[in-house]
N, C-alpha and C positions, 0 to 999 in steps of 0.2 A: 679256576678253583678245582682242588683236589680234596675229596672227601676223606677225613681222616678221624670221623667221629669215633670217640671213646679210644683214641691213642693216648696212652699213658704209660708211665714207668719206661719200659725198654722201648727206645725208638723203633719205629715202623711195626709195632705190634697193634694192631686194630681189634678191638674187641666189640661185642654186641651189647656191652654193659659197662657201667662205672659204679663203684660201691659208695654208699652214703659217705660224705665228707671227703671224697675225692678232691684234691686240688689240682687245678690246671690241666684238665684233660684235653687234649687237642680235638678239634672239631673240624677245622677246615684249614689247608694250607692254600696260601695264594701267592702263585707266581706273578710279579708284576714288572712291567718294563715300559718303556715308551719307545716309540718307531723313531723319534728324531729328538733332538735338544733334551731338555729335561722338564719335570713336572715335581711339584711338591704336594704330596698327599696328606691330608690333615683329619680327616674323620671317616667312619663306616657306620652306616646304619644296618642293624641286624635285626630281623625278625625271628622270634622263638617258634619253633614248630614242636609237635609232640604233644602228649597228654597232661604233663606235669604243669603245676602253677609256676609263676615267675619265682616264687618264694624258694623254689628247689634250688635255684641257681644263685649262689652269694656273690658272685662277680664274674664278668667278661672281660678278659684281657686280651690284647694284642702283642705279638712278640715278633722280634726280627731275628732271622736265622744268623745268629752271630758267628757259628762255627762254620758256615758255608757248606753244610752236607745235606741241606734241604730236608731235614729231618727233626722232628720237634723234640726237644729235650729242655724243659725248662732250666734246669741248672746250667746248661751250656748257652742257652739262648737268651738267659735273663741278663737284666731285669726287664720285665715287660716294658714297652715303649709308649704305653697308654695307662692313664690312672684307671683304677677299678671302676668299672660301669656296672649298673644293675638294670634288669629288666623292669619295665612298667607296661602293663597292657600288652604283653608279649613283643615289645620292641625297646631297643636301646641305641643310643648313639654313641658311640666309643670315640672320644676325642684323642688324637695322639698328643703326647706331652710336648712334642715340637715337630714341625712337619718332616716328613720323609721324603728325601730326594730321590727321585725315580730318574733312571737313565736309560741307556740302549741296552744295558746288560741286565738280565732278570735277577731280581732279588726276591727271596721268599720271606713270607710272613705267615704267622699262625694266629687263629683265633682260639682261645681256650675257654672253657667254663670251670668253675669250681662249685661242687655240690654241697648243698647244707647237710649237715649231720642228720637234720630231721627230714630229709628229702623220703619220700615214701617209694618203698620198693614196688617195681611193677610201672611207676611213671616213665615216660620217655621224653627224650629232649634231642633237639637237632636245631639247625639254623637254615634261613631262606635269606637270599638276596633277591628282592622283589623286582630290581631293574638295575641297569647299569648307573642310574643316577644316585645309588646309595653310597657311592664313592665320592668324596669331596676333596677339593684341590684348591690351592691358594689362588689359582689364576680364574677360578669359578668352576666351570664344569666342562672340561675339554671333552671330545669326543673318545668315549670308552669303547674301543673296537672289540669286536668278537675275536677269539684268538684264531690266527689263519688256518690251523688246521681243521676247525669247523666247517669253513667254506670248502676246503679242499676234498672233505668226504662226504659233502653234500649234506651236512647235519643243519639243523637250525640254530640260532643263539642260545647259548648256554644260560640266558637269563629269560625269566626268573631261574634262579639256581638254588637247590634245595639239597642238603646232606640226607642221609638216613638219619633215622633216630636211634638212640641207645637208651637202654633200659637201666633204671636205677636198680641195683642190687643190694640186698641187707649186708651190713657189715657185721663180720662174725666177732661176737663179743664172748670173753671168757668170764663165767662166775668163778669168783674165788671165795672159798669158804674157810674162814679161820677159826681157829680153837682159841677162843677167848675166855681165860679161866677166871677172870674176875667178877 
């Protein structure tokens, strides 16, 4: 996984915040492939991290990198490949609309959050994959391997994996005063 928390608007611009009401800000990029044959990915269990309540996030979506640039841009990568899902007790299972065929070539996917207009400024949000078993497949649960580079550099497994958290910032509102002569 690649942490892209609070990536929204211009691709590849990562921020430490997202404004109230921001739709589809990128949280994580997943590069997925199999080492041989094929597999069909069906769902993902996500644990929410941070200080904000579940109600701050109106939906969780999974997107496929449709334009092949490995950067998240909802307009180019849409529509989302999973129905909107919502957190309950800091967890959500996101079911894909139809199984995604994974092959030996890496395909990129993105998880996004949308913030409620009422999300409290200062609250933080991120995600965590608690174990390899959060990924579900048609064939059951094949072995989810650590990326090869982890063993090569002597690092431990990336699971559990957790992004940084991004803060909710206040939306700037304009007050418009009119001259009502009636």
